[in-house]
N, C-alpha and C positions, 0 to 999 in steps of 0.2 A: 782921784786918782783908781784908778779899774786894775784889780786883779785877774792874774789870770795864770789857774795851776797846771803844771805839768811835770811830767811821772818821767822816770830814764832808765832805762832796758840795755840791756844787751842781747843780740839776737847771733844766732848761729854759734853759741855759747855754750863748750865744754865742761868749763869753771867760770867765778865768776867775774876775773878783767879779763874777760877773752872776747872772743866778739864782734860784732858791730854797732855801736853806738846808736840811741836813738830815743830822741826827746817825744812826748808825745801830748799835746795839752788839751784836757777835760772837755773844753767847748772854745772851740773857738768864732761863735757867734758874736758879735762887736765889732773883731777885728777886722780892718782892710786889707786890701791885699798887701798897701805899704807897710801895715804893721806887721803882716808874716812874714812878708821879705826881712825887714827891721829885726825881727826878731830869731829868723836862721842863723842871719847873717852875725846878731848876739853870742849865741850860742853854738855858732862854729863845725857844728855837727854835718855830717855828710849828707843827711836827711831828719829835719822838723816837721812831725805832722801835726793839724788839727784838726781836731771831729766836731762834727756835724750834725743838725738832727737829718735825716734823710727817710720820703718815703717809700723806697724801696728797696732799701737796705735795712739790716743793724744800725749802721748808723753812715755818715758820708766823710773823707778824708780827702783833707786838700797835702801832699806831699811837696813840702820847701828844702830846695837846699840854698847856698849861701850865695847862689847865682841865679834861683828860678823855681822855678815850677815842674814838676815832674808827673808826665799824666798816669807813673805805675812805677812802683820799684818792689824790688824782693822784701827786704828786712822790715821797711817800713809798715808792710801790709800783716807779716807774723806777730812784728812787737806791737802794731796797734790793735791787732784784734787780742792778745793778750789783756793789755790794758780794758778794751772793753769788755771783757769778758767777768776783769774785775769790778768796772764801775756798773755793771748793770747787770749782774748776775745773769747772764744770758746761757751759760752751756757752754759744752762744747763748742757747737756750732754758732759759727759770727758768717753777716754777708756786709761787703764791706764797696761801698760806692765811691768808685773814682771815675776820672777822666777818661782813662781807659777802659773803663766797663764795670761789672757789678762782679767783685770776685773775691769767690765762697773759700771761708777759712774754716779748718777742723782742727781741734787739738787733742792728742790724747799725753795727759798731763801736763807738761809745760814745753814740751814737743806741738808746735803748731805746722801746719801744711796746708799750703795754696794751692786750686788746681788753676794754671795756666791759660789765658786764651790759646784757640788752634792759633800755628806759626802761619807767617808767612815771609818770605826767605826771597834771596837774590844775588847774586852772583859780585864778589870783590872784585874790580876790573884789575887791579894791582899785580904784577908777576911779584914772582916768591924773592927775587932778588931786590924789587920795589918795597915789599915787606921788610925785608929782613933791614932795611937801610935804617927804614922808619924805627925798627929793635934794637941797632946794633949786631944783628945776628948776623947767621951765615946762611946764603940762598938754600944748602944743606939742610937748613932747622925744617923749613917747610915741604912737604909731601904729599898735602891733602888740601882741598880750597877749602881758601876763607870766606865766608860769604855774613852778608847781613840779614840778621834772624829779626824777625821784630812777635814776641811773644806777648805782647804788651810795653814796649819800648824799643825802638828799632838800633842794634849793636851789634859792633864788626866781632865774631867769632871766628879766632884765628886757631885753626889744631898744630902741635909742634910735635916733632920728632922725638924728643926725649923732656925728662923732669928737668934733666941739667939746663937747657935749653932757654924753660920758662925759668927760674931762677936768673939767667943770665940777660935776659933780656933788660935793656936801657931805652925807653922811650925819647924820641925824638920829634917835639910836639911838632914844629913844623912840618916835617914827613910824614907823623898820625897825621895830620890834617889835612893832606893833598890825598889818603888812599883809606883812611879811616873815619869819615864823617859822613852823618848818616841825614837821613831825608831832612829834620828838621836843623840841621847844620851842626849838632853837637859831635865832636871827635870823645871816640872812645874805642876801647878792644878788649877784648877777653884773650888770654893767652892761655895755650892747656895743652896738657897731654893726659891720656889715662894708659893705667899699667893694670890691666884687671877689670878690678870694681875699684878701685882709689882714682881720682881723677885732682891733679895738682895743678893748679890756674891762678893767675893774675890777674887783674883789672886795673888798667887807665883808662880815667875819664879828664875832660875838661874841668879845670876850676880857675876861671882869674887869669889867663892867658897861659896855662902851662898846664900840665899832665901832672896827675895826681894819681896815688894809688888805692883803692877800696881796700879795707880787709875784708868784705865780706858782701857779693855782688847776687843777691834773688833774682832778681830780674836777668843776669849775666846765665846764672843758672839756668834758668827757665830756658832761654836763648838756646845754650849749650844742648838742651835735651829736643828743641828745636832743629839746629844743626844735623843732629843724629838721625831726627828721623828721615832728614832731609839724602841723606847719605845712605840710606837703606837697613839703620837699627830699627828695627823693631819690640817694642815692648813682650810680657814684662822684664822690665830690665829696674836695678837698684843700684845707682852710684853716690859716693860719698869723695861729697867733692875737698878739698882742702884750699884752702886761699890764707894769704897772711902772716906768710911764713916772714918774705922779707921785709915786713914792716913790723914784724913782733907782734902781732893780734891773731893768735892763729882762729880760723874758724872753719865749721864743720856742718858744710850744705848737704840735703839728703833729697837726691835729684832722680826723680822715678817716672818712667814710662809704663804705661800699663795696659794693660789686654786689648783695649780700645787706641792706642797710641796717646792716649792724652797724657800730657806733663802736667808733674805735681813736685812742686817742692817745699822743703820742709827744713825745720831748726828748730834748736833750744832757744828759749827765752828766759833769759834772769831776769830778774828786779833788782833794780840798785837801788832808786831811790826817789825822791819827789823835790818840786820846791814849786815858787811864785812869782813871777816875772810882771812890775808893776809900770804902768803904762801913763 
């Protein structure tokens, strides 16, 4: 019997039982793709990561959801970096090799920040009325362009006119598939509203044929930074993105655009515990 040790952390957490949950396996060597997928399904968290050796970064990382593998995701990046520092005494500068590329991550205490890739974007052809139907909202709740943005993984970034509209959204998965499916076939959307330095957001993504709400989504936060750049917003800028209200799991994500229009996403990581999976 083979044993594989893992650690549990909460990312974007301002208190112990908040934020987005993550399991990080110390050593994925010897695990097949099928093993990793089965473990991710067993734990049933939004993501589980597996550490592997790397000759180009502090560690290589594979990110698995219960449905498949991701090239990049924000809270797994920050939470995994926290465990890499703990395991290997790396200090506060860590690089993680992912399918999306090598991601630099740095810490100030337990607050970790990643630098996202330079974003690309394209328009969403859906009309405000079509998007409204996909989220059971009114067309008047949409007044700025929705865009597909990719700063690591492509997602649909949808600005709304009010915080109340963000909270009122109820996704229609079939219509979401029509209007928010990305280039690799994943259906997802970040609905958000900005009021000064605070952004209220909700992220919906497809899991096993239905729309699931994510507590805190670092990749979507990075893509929000890409949407801002595409629409003429310049750095320096620092926003706090609040997410998870409707599922009673509050997350606080820190979005920064620096003087060079680079996108940074940060959040606090809280260590929860550890365990072992036996195969």
